A tleap script that builds the chain and sets N, CA, C and O, in Angstrom:
source leaprc.protein.ff14SB
mol = sequence {
  NMET TYR ASP GLU ASN ASN ILE PHE ALA LYS
  ILE ILE ARG GLY GLU ILE PRO CYS GLU LYS
  ILE TYR GLU ASP GLU GLU VAL LEU PHE PHE
  ASN ASP ILE ASN PRO ILE ALA LYS ILE HIE
  VAL LEU GLY ILE PRO LYS THR PRO SER THR
  ASP PHE SER ASP PHE ILE LEU LYS ASN ASP
  PRO GLU LYS ILE ALA GLU PHE TYR LYS LYS
  ILE ASN MET ILE VAL GLU LYS LEU GLU ILE
  ARG ASP SER GLY TYR LYS ILE ILE THR ASN
  SER GLY ASP ASN GLY GLY GLN GLU VAL PRO
  HIE PHE HIE VAL HIE ILE LEU GLY GLY GLU
  LYS ILE ASN CSER
}
set mol.1.N position { -1.302 8.215 15.984 }
set mol.1.CA position { -0.077 8.181 15.045 }
set mol.1.C position { 0.317 6.737 14.742 }
set mol.1.O position { 0.355 5.896 15.640 }
set mol.2.N position { 0.578 6.485 13.603 }
set mol.2.CA position { 0.965 5.212 13.128 }
set mol.2.C position { 2.397 4.732 13.657 }
set mol.2.O position { 3.375 5.477 13.585 }
set mol.3.N position { 2.452 3.611 14.125 }
set mol.3.CA position { 3.703 2.984 14.686 }
set mol.3.C position { 4.313 2.088 13.628 }
set mol.3.O position { 3.791 1.007 13.355 }
set mol.4.N position { 5.428 2.529 13.021 }
set mol.4.CA position { 6.131 1.824 12.029 }
set mol.4.C position { 6.697 0.458 12.446 }
set mol.4.O position { 7.089 -0.370 11.623 }
set mol.5.N position { 6.716 0.275 13.765 }
set mol.5.CA position { 7.320 -0.981 14.251 }
set mol.5.C position { 6.131 -1.902 14.744 }
set mol.5.O position { 6.419 -2.847 15.478 }
set mol.6.N position { 4.894 -1.699 14.408 }
set mol.6.CA position { 3.923 -2.739 14.844 }
set mol.6.C position { 4.173 -4.004 14.032 }
set mol.6.O position { 4.807 -3.969 12.977 }
set mol.7.N position { 3.679 -5.085 14.528 }
set mol.7.CA position { 3.903 -6.388 13.915 }
set mol.7.C position { 3.532 -6.517 12.501 }
set mol.7.O position { 4.188 -7.226 11.737 }
set mol.8.N position { 2.449 -5.818 12.112 }
set mol.8.CA position { 2.002 -5.966 10.708 }
set mol.8.C position { 2.935 -5.180 9.826 }
set mol.8.O position { 3.250 -5.654 8.735 }
set mol.9.N position { 3.393 -4.029 10.215 }
set mol.9.CA position { 4.410 -3.263 9.422 }
set mol.9.C position { 5.726 -4.122 9.256 }
set mol.9.O position { 6.363 -4.104 8.203 }
set mol.10.N position { 6.073 -4.820 10.273 }
set mol.10.CA position { 7.287 -5.774 10.211 }
set mol.10.C position { 6.997 -6.855 9.198 }
set mol.10.O position { 7.857 -7.210 8.392 }
set mol.11.N position { 5.767 -7.386 9.240 }
set mol.11.CA position { 5.419 -8.561 8.266 }
set mol.11.C position { 5.475 -7.985 6.878 }
set mol.11.O position { 6.072 -8.582 5.982 }
set mol.12.N position { 4.859 -6.827 6.679 }
set mol.12.CA position { 4.852 -6.211 5.357 }
set mol.12.C position { 6.390 -6.060 4.813 }
set mol.12.O position { 6.702 -6.345 3.656 }
set mol.13.N position { 7.261 -5.602 5.741 }
set mol.13.CA position { 8.643 -5.324 5.266 }
set mol.13.C position { 9.379 -6.688 5.250 }
set mol.13.O position { 10.572 -6.688 4.945 }
set mol.14.N position { 8.770 -7.818 5.547 }
set mol.14.CA position { 9.437 -9.035 5.449 }
set mol.14.C position { 10.353 -9.325 6.705 }
set mol.14.O position { 11.086 -10.313 6.660 }
set mol.15.N position { 10.349 -8.580 7.731 }
set mol.15.CA position { 11.120 -8.744 8.942 }
set mol.15.C position { 10.618 -9.930 9.782 }
set mol.15.O position { 11.395 -10.567 10.494 }
set mol.16.N position { 9.298 -10.220 9.690 }
set mol.16.CA position { 8.591 -11.258 10.335 }
set mol.16.C position { 8.033 -12.201 9.355 }
set mol.16.O position { 7.329 -11.694 8.482 }
set mol.17.N position { 8.207 -13.465 9.325 }
set mol.17.CA position { 7.579 -14.297 8.388 }
set mol.17.C position { 6.080 -14.518 8.502 }
set mol.17.O position { 5.512 -14.271 9.565 }
set mol.18.N position { 5.466 -14.943 7.517 }
set mol.18.CA position { 4.002 -15.233 7.606 }
set mol.18.C position { 3.718 -16.273 6.522 }
set mol.18.O position { 4.471 -16.475 5.569 }
set mol.19.N position { 2.545 -16.929 6.751 }
set mol.19.CA position { 2.090 -17.943 5.658 }
set mol.19.C position { 1.241 -17.216 4.747 }
set mol.19.O position { 0.039 -17.145 5.002 }
set mol.20.N position { 1.754 -16.621 3.633 }
set mol.20.CA position { 1.091 -15.843 2.684 }
set mol.20.C position { 0.005 -16.556 1.856 }
set mol.20.O position { 0.252 -17.659 1.367 }
set mol.21.N position { -1.147 -15.981 1.692 }
set mol.21.CA position { -2.156 -16.389 0.808 }
set mol.21.C position { -2.130 -15.688 -0.536 }
set mol.21.O position { -2.315 -16.253 -1.614 }
set mol.22.N position { -1.877 -14.371 -0.358 }
set mol.22.CA position { -1.739 -13.512 -1.605 }
set mol.22.C position { -1.019 -12.267 -1.178 }
set mol.22.O position { -1.125 -11.843 -0.027 }
set mol.23.N position { -0.246 -11.642 -2.148 }
set mol.23.CA position { 0.381 -10.439 -1.950 }
set mol.23.C position { 0.578 -9.783 -3.358 }
set mol.23.O position { 0.914 -10.389 -4.375 }
set mol.24.N position { 0.321 -8.476 -3.252 }
set mol.24.CA position { 0.850 -7.657 -4.375 }
set mol.24.C position { 1.317 -6.279 -3.890 }
set mol.24.O position { 1.590 -6.123 -2.699 }
set mol.25.N position { 1.410 -5.344 -4.710 }
set mol.25.CA position { 2.018 -3.946 -4.329 }
set mol.25.C position { 1.234 -3.296 -3.221 }
set mol.25.O position { 1.821 -2.561 -2.426 }
set mol.26.N position { -0.064 -3.524 -3.122 }
set mol.26.CA position { -0.966 -2.830 -2.198 }
set mol.26.C position { -1.552 -3.613 -0.942 }
set mol.26.O position { -2.028 -3.027 0.031 }
set mol.27.N position { -1.472 -4.923 -1.056 }
set mol.27.CA position { -2.089 -5.726 0.074 }
set mol.27.C position { -1.375 -6.962 0.419 }
set mol.27.O position { -0.588 -7.415 -0.413 }
set mol.28.N position { -1.539 -7.533 1.476 }
set mol.28.CA position { -0.966 -8.853 1.932 }
set mol.28.C position { -2.058 -9.514 2.681 }
set mol.28.O position { -2.644 -8.934 3.595 }
set mol.29.N position { -2.363 -10.822 2.274 }
set mol.29.CA position { -3.256 -11.714 3.022 }
set mol.29.C position { -2.417 -12.898 3.528 }
set mol.29.O position { -1.564 -13.426 2.814 }
set mol.30.N position { -2.675 -13.281 4.729 }
set mol.30.CA position { -1.914 -14.402 5.297 }
set mol.30.C position { -2.753 -15.075 6.363 }
set mol.30.O position { -3.733 -14.497 6.832 }
set mol.31.N position { -2.383 -16.299 6.758 }
set mol.31.CA position { -2.996 -16.920 7.811 }
set mol.31.C position { -2.762 -16.501 9.083 }
set mol.31.O position { -1.608 -16.236 9.418 }
set mol.32.N position { -3.732 -16.389 9.901 }
set mol.32.CA position { -3.527 -16.000 11.348 }
set mol.32.C position { -2.749 -16.975 12.098 }
set mol.32.O position { -2.978 -18.167 11.893 }
set mol.33.N position { -1.841 -16.620 12.956 }
set mol.33.CA position { -1.113 -17.604 13.728 }
set mol.33.C position { -1.803 -18.258 14.918 }
set mol.33.O position { -1.416 -19.288 15.470 }
set mol.34.N position { -2.920 -17.503 15.261 }
set mol.34.CA position { -3.808 -17.900 16.403 }
set mol.34.C position { -5.237 -17.989 15.856 }
set mol.34.O position { -6.048 -17.153 16.256 }
set mol.35.N position { -5.630 -18.951 14.954 }
set mol.35.CA position { -6.939 -18.948 14.228 }
set mol.35.C position { -7.944 -19.179 15.220 }
set mol.35.O position { -7.684 -19.865 16.207 }
set mol.36.N position { -9.222 -18.595 15.019 }
set mol.36.CA position { -10.301 -18.825 15.857 }
set mol.36.C position { -11.338 -19.582 15.009 }
set mol.36.O position { -12.420 -19.852 15.531 }
set mol.37.N position { -11.075 -19.961 13.677 }
set mol.37.CA position { -11.911 -20.690 12.856 }
set mol.37.C position { -10.974 -21.564 12.016 }
set mol.37.O position { -9.755 -21.397 11.975 }
set mol.38.N position { -11.665 -22.533 11.334 }
set mol.38.CA position { -10.937 -23.438 10.512 }
set mol.38.C position { -10.137 -22.643 9.501 }
set mol.38.O position { -8.968 -22.958 9.281 }
set mol.39.N position { -10.724 -21.605 8.862 }
set mol.39.CA position { -10.070 -20.633 8.049 }
set mol.39.C position { -10.027 -19.332 8.701 }
set mol.39.O position { -11.091 -18.815 9.038 }
set mol.40.N position { -8.908 -18.738 8.920 }
set mol.40.CA position { -8.669 -17.418 9.500 }
set mol.40.C position { -7.659 -16.690 8.806 }
set mol.40.O position { -6.474 -16.852 9.095 }
set mol.41.N position { -7.987 -15.986 8.009 }
set mol.41.CA position { -6.992 -15.105 7.206 }
set mol.41.C position { -7.035 -13.671 7.514 }
set mol.41.O position { -8.123 -13.109 7.645 }
set mol.42.N position { -5.898 -13.028 7.641 }
set mol.42.CA position { -5.825 -11.550 7.830 }
set mol.42.C position { -5.423 -10.944 6.598 }
set mol.42.O position { -4.537 -11.378 5.861 }
set mol.43.N position { -6.214 -9.778 6.383 }
set mol.43.CA position { -5.877 -9.017 5.131 }
set mol.43.C position { -5.529 -7.584 5.558 }
set mol.43.O position { -6.290 -6.909 6.251 }
set mol.44.N position { -4.231 -7.117 5.069 }
set mol.44.CA position { -3.843 -5.839 5.423 }
set mol.44.C position { -3.447 -5.010 4.157 }
set mol.44.O position { -2.783 -5.501 3.244 }
set mol.45.N position { -3.856 -3.847 4.165 }
set mol.45.CA position { -3.300 -2.977 3.098 }
set mol.45.C position { -1.964 -2.391 3.471 }
set mol.45.O position { -1.688 -2.134 4.642 }
set mol.46.N position { -1.148 -2.185 2.482 }
set mol.46.CA position { 0.227 -1.873 2.855 }
set mol.46.C position { 0.341 -0.325 3.100 }
set mol.46.O position { 1.438 0.193 3.308 }
set mol.47.N position { -0.779 0.365 3.070 }
set mol.47.CA position { -0.810 1.789 3.434 }
set mol.47.C position { -0.711 1.882 4.983 }
set mol.47.O position { -1.414 1.138 5.666 }
set mol.48.N position { 0.134 2.767 5.555 }
set mol.48.CA position { 0.186 2.891 6.937 }
set mol.48.C position { -1.007 3.591 7.625 }
set mol.48.O position { -1.042 4.806 7.818 }
set mol.49.N position { -1.951 2.751 7.969 }
set mol.49.CA position { -3.237 3.213 8.549 }
set mol.49.C position { -3.451 2.497 9.942 }
set mol.49.O position { -3.270 1.287 10.072 }
set mol.50.N position { -3.841 3.307 10.955 }
set mol.50.CA position { -3.968 2.652 12.216 }
set mol.50.C position { -5.265 1.784 12.486 }
set mol.50.O position { -5.302 0.798 13.221 }
set mol.51.N position { -6.329 2.318 11.764 }
set mol.51.CA position { -7.613 1.539 11.853 }
set mol.51.C position { -8.438 1.856 10.655 }
set mol.51.O position { -7.938 2.503 9.735 }
set mol.52.N position { -9.790 1.401 10.602 }
set mol.52.CA position { -10.632 1.574 9.473 }
set mol.52.C position { -10.820 3.091 9.114 }
set mol.52.O position { -10.738 3.483 7.950 }
set mol.53.N position { -11.073 3.914 10.161 }
set mol.53.CA position { -11.322 5.312 9.913 }
set mol.53.C position { -10.086 6.013 9.283 }
set mol.53.O position { -10.185 6.884 8.419 }
set mol.54.N position { -8.949 5.571 9.776 }
set mol.54.CA position { -7.609 6.109 9.320 }
set mol.54.C position { -7.390 5.724 7.911 }
set mol.54.O position { -6.927 6.549 7.124 }
set mol.55.N position { -7.696 4.505 7.535 }
set mol.55.CA position { -7.520 3.961 6.173 }
set mol.55.C position { -8.481 4.722 5.260 }
set mol.55.O position { -8.023 5.181 4.213 }
set mol.56.N position { -9.783 4.900 5.562 }
set mol.56.CA position { -10.709 5.594 4.786 }
set mol.56.C position { -10.199 7.023 4.501 }
set mol.56.O position { -10.147 7.449 3.347 }
set mol.57.N position { -9.815 7.772 5.593 }
set mol.57.CA position { -9.348 9.088 5.435 }
set mol.57.C position { -8.135 9.329 4.667 }
set mol.57.O position { -7.971 10.376 4.040 }
set mol.58.N position { -7.235 8.335 4.703 }
set mol.58.CA position { -5.927 8.423 3.980 }
set mol.58.C position { -5.926 8.004 2.533 }
set mol.58.O position { -4.951 8.260 1.826 }
set mol.59.N position { -7.002 7.357 2.057 }
set mol.59.CA position { -6.874 6.828 0.805 }
set mol.59.C position { -8.026 7.258 -0.109 }
set mol.59.O position { -9.090 7.618 0.397 }
set mol.60.N position { -7.862 7.235 -1.375 }
set mol.60.CA position { -8.943 7.698 -2.281 }
set mol.60.C position { -9.913 6.524 -2.418 }
set mol.60.O position { -9.613 5.383 -2.068 }
set mol.61.N position { -11.126 6.878 -2.962 }
set mol.61.CA position { -12.082 5.804 -3.081 }
set mol.61.C position { -11.702 4.650 -3.943 }
set mol.61.O position { -12.177 3.543 -3.691 }
set mol.62.N position { -10.879 4.823 -4.944 }
set mol.62.CA position { -10.475 3.740 -5.853 }
set mol.62.C position { -9.563 2.725 -5.059 }
set mol.62.O position { -9.660 1.508 -5.218 }
set mol.63.N position { -8.710 3.292 -4.230 }
set mol.63.CA position { -7.793 2.551 -3.427 }
set mol.63.C position { -8.624 1.652 -2.390 }
set mol.63.O position { -8.370 0.464 -2.194 }
set mol.64.N position { -9.521 2.276 -1.829 }
set mol.64.CA position { -10.383 1.625 -0.812 }
set mol.64.C position { -11.188 0.517 -1.495 }
set mol.64.O position { -11.187 -0.619 -1.021 }
set mol.65.N position { -11.874 0.829 -2.599 }
set mol.65.CA position { -12.623 -0.230 -3.299 }
set mol.65.C position { -11.714 -1.370 -3.772 }
set mol.65.O position { -12.153 -2.519 -3.726 }
set mol.66.N position { -10.459 -1.123 -4.230 }
set mol.66.CA position { -9.583 -2.152 -4.658 }
set mol.66.C position { -9.316 -3.101 -3.457 }
set mol.66.O position { -9.333 -4.320 -3.625 }
set mol.67.N position { -9.080 -2.568 -2.304 }
set mol.67.CA position { -8.784 -3.373 -1.145 }
set mol.67.C position { -10.044 -4.355 -0.898 }
set mol.67.O position { -9.844 -5.559 -0.735 }
set mol.68.N position { -11.239 -3.855 -0.878 }
set mol.68.CA position { -12.415 -4.727 -0.730 }
set mol.68.C position { -12.586 -5.708 -1.856 }
set mol.68.O position { -13.017 -6.840 -1.637 }
set mol.69.N position { -12.242 -5.275 -3.107 }
set mol.69.CA position { -12.325 -6.276 -4.170 }
set mol.69.C position { -11.237 -7.407 -3.917 }
set mol.69.O position { -11.512 -8.574 -4.198 }
set mol.70.N position { -10.157 -7.105 -3.454 }
set mol.70.CA position { -9.242 -8.096 -3.113 }
set mol.70.C position { -9.578 -8.950 -2.053 }
set mol.70.O position { -9.156 -10.106 -2.093 }
set mol.71.N position { -10.340 -8.538 -1.012 }
set mol.71.CA position { -10.993 -9.376 -0.001 }
set mol.71.C position { -11.962 -10.372 -0.746 }
set mol.71.O position { -11.951 -11.559 -0.419 }
set mol.72.N position { -12.791 -9.923 -1.728 }
set mol.72.CA position { -13.658 -10.800 -2.404 }
set mol.72.C position { -12.882 -11.842 -3.160 }
set mol.72.O position { -13.291 -13.003 -3.173 }
set mol.73.N position { -11.772 -11.487 -3.798 }
set mol.73.CA position { -11.000 -12.390 -4.563 }
set mol.73.C position { -10.340 -13.435 -3.645 }
set mol.73.O position { -10.174 -14.563 -4.110 }
set mol.74.N position { -9.947 -13.169 -2.387 }
set mol.74.CA position { -9.478 -14.120 -1.476 }
set mol.74.C position { -10.610 -15.000 -0.976 }
set mol.74.O position { -10.408 -16.194 -0.758 }
set mol.75.N position { -11.819 -14.427 -0.788 }
set mol.75.CA position { -12.946 -15.296 -0.381 }
set mol.75.C position { -13.191 -16.380 -1.500 }
set mol.75.O position { -13.532 -17.517 -1.172 }
set mol.76.N position { -13.023 -16.040 -2.783 }
set mol.76.CA position { -13.198 -16.971 -3.859 }
set mol.76.C position { -12.011 -17.958 -3.864 }
set mol.76.O position { -12.187 -19.164 -4.043 }
set mol.77.N position { -10.769 -17.394 -3.657 }
set mol.77.CA position { -9.619 -18.293 -3.626 }
set mol.77.C position { -9.719 -19.458 -2.565 }
set mol.77.O position { -9.347 -20.606 -2.807 }
set mol.78.N position { -10.240 -19.058 -1.408 }
set mol.78.CA position { -10.476 -19.916 -0.201 }
set mol.78.C position { -11.671 -20.812 -0.476 }
set mol.78.O position { -11.838 -21.783 0.262 }
set mol.79.N position { -12.485 -20.586 -1.431 }
set mol.79.CA position { -13.680 -21.342 -1.840 }
set mol.79.C position { -14.630 -21.387 -0.663 }
set mol.79.O position { -15.151 -22.454 -0.341 }
set mol.80.N position { -14.872 -20.259 -0.009 }
set mol.80.CA position { -15.864 -20.190 1.033 }
set mol.80.C position { -17.072 -19.288 0.640 }
set mol.80.O position { -18.006 -19.150 1.430 }
set mol.81.N position { -17.064 -18.746 -0.432 }
set mol.81.CA position { -18.176 -17.906 -0.967 }
set mol.81.C position { -19.548 -18.546 -0.722 }
set mol.81.O position { -20.420 -17.929 -0.109 }
set mol.82.N position { -19.736 -19.761 -1.192 }
set mol.82.CA position { -20.940 -20.459 -1.267 }
set mol.82.C position { -21.403 -20.899 0.182 }
set mol.82.O position { -22.571 -20.781 0.551 }
set mol.83.N position { -20.401 -21.412 0.964 }
set mol.83.CA position { -20.700 -21.985 2.311 }
set mol.83.C position { -20.879 -20.846 3.352 }
set mol.83.O position { -21.553 -21.005 4.369 }
set mol.84.N position { -20.261 -19.728 3.053 }
set mol.84.CA position { -20.440 -18.607 3.997 }
set mol.84.C position { -19.127 -18.336 4.699 }
set mol.84.O position { -18.243 -19.184 4.822 }
set mol.85.N position { -19.057 -17.008 5.182 }
set mol.85.CA position { -17.852 -16.500 5.844 }
set mol.85.C position { -18.200 -15.189 6.618 }
set mol.85.O position { -19.276 -14.614 6.454 }
set mol.86.N position { -17.316 -14.788 7.396 }
set mol.86.CA position { -17.492 -13.546 8.216 }
set mol.86.C position { -16.246 -12.766 7.996 }
set mol.86.O position { -15.126 -13.276 8.000 }
set mol.87.N position { -16.510 -11.415 7.792 }
set mol.87.CA position { -15.424 -10.448 7.751 }
set mol.87.C position { -15.467 -9.496 8.949 }
set mol.87.O position { -16.480 -8.843 9.199 }
set mol.88.N position { -14.418 -9.431 9.642 }
set mol.88.CA position { -14.384 -8.586 10.870 }
set mol.88.C position { -13.272 -7.563 10.804 }
set mol.88.O position { -12.203 -7.852 10.266 }
set mol.89.N position { -13.494 -6.380 11.335 }
set mol.89.CA position { -12.346 -5.447 11.558 }
set mol.89.C position { -12.611 -4.902 12.900 }
set mol.89.O position { -13.758 -4.583 13.214 }
set mol.90.N position { -11.604 -4.775 13.722 }
set mol.90.CA position { -11.630 -4.203 15.079 }
set mol.90.C position { -11.050 -2.918 15.049 }
set mol.90.O position { -10.087 -2.739 14.304 }
set mol.91.N position { -11.522 -1.913 15.804 }
set mol.91.CA position { -10.973 -0.571 15.933 }
set mol.91.C position { -10.873 -0.080 17.342 }
set mol.91.O position { -11.881 0.021 18.042 }
set mol.92.N position { -9.681 0.225 17.771 }
set mol.92.CA position { -9.507 0.903 19.084 }
set mol.92.C position { -9.647 -0.163 20.189 }
set mol.92.O position { -9.964 -1.326 19.937 }
set mol.93.N position { -9.395 0.297 21.419 }
set mol.93.CA position { -9.382 -0.561 22.636 }
set mol.93.C position { -10.773 -1.163 22.796 }
set mol.93.O position { -10.890 -2.376 22.972 }
set mol.94.N position { -11.827 -0.362 22.742 }
set mol.94.CA position { -13.199 -0.868 22.943 }
set mol.94.C position { -13.640 -1.756 21.919 }
set mol.94.O position { -14.572 -2.527 22.150 }
set mol.95.N position { -12.988 -1.725 20.654 }
set mol.95.CA position { -13.304 -2.677 19.594 }
set mol.95.C position { -12.479 -3.867 19.574 }
set mol.95.O position { -12.635 -4.716 18.696 }
set mol.96.N position { -11.592 -3.983 20.505 }
set mol.96.CA position { -10.716 -5.201 20.635 }
set mol.96.C position { -9.517 -5.258 19.619 }
set mol.96.O position { -8.934 -6.290 19.286 }
set mol.97.N position { -9.231 -3.935 19.165 }
set mol.97.CA position { -8.076 -4.057 18.146 }
set mol.97.C position { -6.720 -4.328 18.966 }
set mol.97.O position { -6.397 -3.627 19.925 }
set mol.98.N position { -5.990 -5.363 18.519 }
set mol.98.CA position { -4.772 -5.616 19.128 }
set mol.98.C position { -3.560 -5.105 18.452 }
set mol.98.O position { -2.587 -4.787 19.136 }
set mol.99.N position { -3.542 -4.994 17.090 }
set mol.99.CA position { -2.466 -4.437 16.325 }
set mol.99.C position { -2.992 -3.165 15.657 }
set mol.99.O position { -4.008 -3.127 14.963 }
set mol.100.N position { -2.161 -2.083 15.948 }
set mol.100.CA position { -2.529 -0.747 15.456 }
set mol.100.C position { -2.191 -0.551 13.924 }
set mol.100.O position { -1.531 0.418 13.549 }
set mol.101.N position { -2.639 -1.445 13.114 }
set mol.101.CA position { -2.582 -1.397 11.658 }
set mol.101.C position { -3.940 -1.809 11.176 }
set mol.101.O position { -4.405 -2.865 11.606 }
set mol.102.N position { -4.608 -1.099 10.345 }
set mol.102.CA position { -5.891 -1.579 9.821 }
set mol.102.C position { -5.808 -2.960 9.154 }
set mol.102.O position { -4.932 -3.227 8.332 }
set mol.103.N position { -6.748 -3.819 9.539 }
set mol.103.CA position { -6.764 -5.102 8.928 }
set mol.103.C position { -8.144 -5.683 9.085 }
set mol.103.O position { -8.954 -5.247 9.904 }
set mol.104.N position { -8.380 -6.698 8.257 }
set mol.104.CA position { -9.648 -7.545 8.360 }
set mol.104.C position { -9.308 -8.973 8.636 }
set mol.104.O position { -8.258 -9.506 8.279 }
set mol.105.N position { -10.217 -9.520 9.261 }
set mol.105.CA position { -10.183 -11.037 9.545 }
set mol.105.C position { -11.222 -11.677 8.641 }
set mol.105.O position { -12.390 -11.286 8.629 }
set mol.106.N position { -10.770 -12.677 7.879 }
set mol.106.CA position { -11.795 -13.420 7.095 }
set mol.106.C position { -11.863 -14.803 7.784 }
set mol.106.O position { -10.868 -15.520 7.887 }
set mol.107.N position { -13.014 -15.123 8.223 }
set mol.107.CA position { -13.302 -16.391 8.929 }
set mol.107.C position { -14.295 -17.298 8.151 }
set mol.107.O position { -15.329 -16.848 7.656 }
set mol.108.N position { -13.926 -18.588 8.072 }
set mol.108.CA position { -14.776 -19.455 7.414 }
set mol.108.C position { -14.415 -20.856 7.506 }
set mol.108.O position { -13.572 -21.182 8.342 }
set mol.109.N position { -14.979 -21.780 6.705 }
set mol.109.CA position { -14.637 -23.151 6.715 }
set mol.109.C position { -15.452 -23.975 7.770 }
set mol.109.O position { -15.279 -25.189 7.873 }
set mol.110.N position { -16.305 -23.321 8.516 }
set mol.110.CA position { -17.107 -23.903 9.489 }
set mol.110.C position { -18.265 -22.864 9.962 }
set mol.110.O position { -18.250 -21.671 9.657 }
set mol.111.N position { -19.158 -23.417 10.663 }
set mol.111.CA position { -20.153 -22.540 11.173 }
set mol.111.C position { -19.607 -21.512 12.150 }
set mol.111.O position { -19.087 -21.911 13.192 }
set mol.112.N position { -19.692 -20.210 11.878 }
set mol.112.CA position { -19.155 -19.098 12.711 }
set mol.112.C position { -20.244 -18.526 13.524 }
set mol.112.O position { -21.197 -17.980 12.969 }
set mol.113.N position { -20.153 -18.623 14.875 }
set mol.113.CA position { -21.117 -18.101 15.789 }
set mol.113.C position { -20.644 -16.870 16.310 }
set mol.113.O position { -19.448 -16.717 16.558 }
set mol.114.N position { -21.582 -15.877 16.517 }
set mol.114.CA position { -21.389 -14.574 16.985 }
set mol.114.C position { -20.328 -13.761 16.402 }
set mol.114.O position { -20.141 -12.611 16.800 }
savepdb mol mol.pdb
quit
């Protein structure tokens, strides 16, 4: 069950500030407050989804595709396409998910190991 009071839901509602990279009606991309790489951006759809599977099940293919196209747009905006980057999403306890709202991590700006 989706928790409307998770930190990302609060960020989407503007209750908690973030350093925005991009926002529109459907998505929000912002800098991670605890970066593990030179560039560490979080991307979240504004749809209340707990993890990747929940996001896929709750949305039509067009909305899913649009989210991933926006990730590509952010990669271009960050100018890391040519140098390389990593996109990660964690799901559940065993996957290391800390916030129960589907999100992706975009890492780049330096060599990313493992």
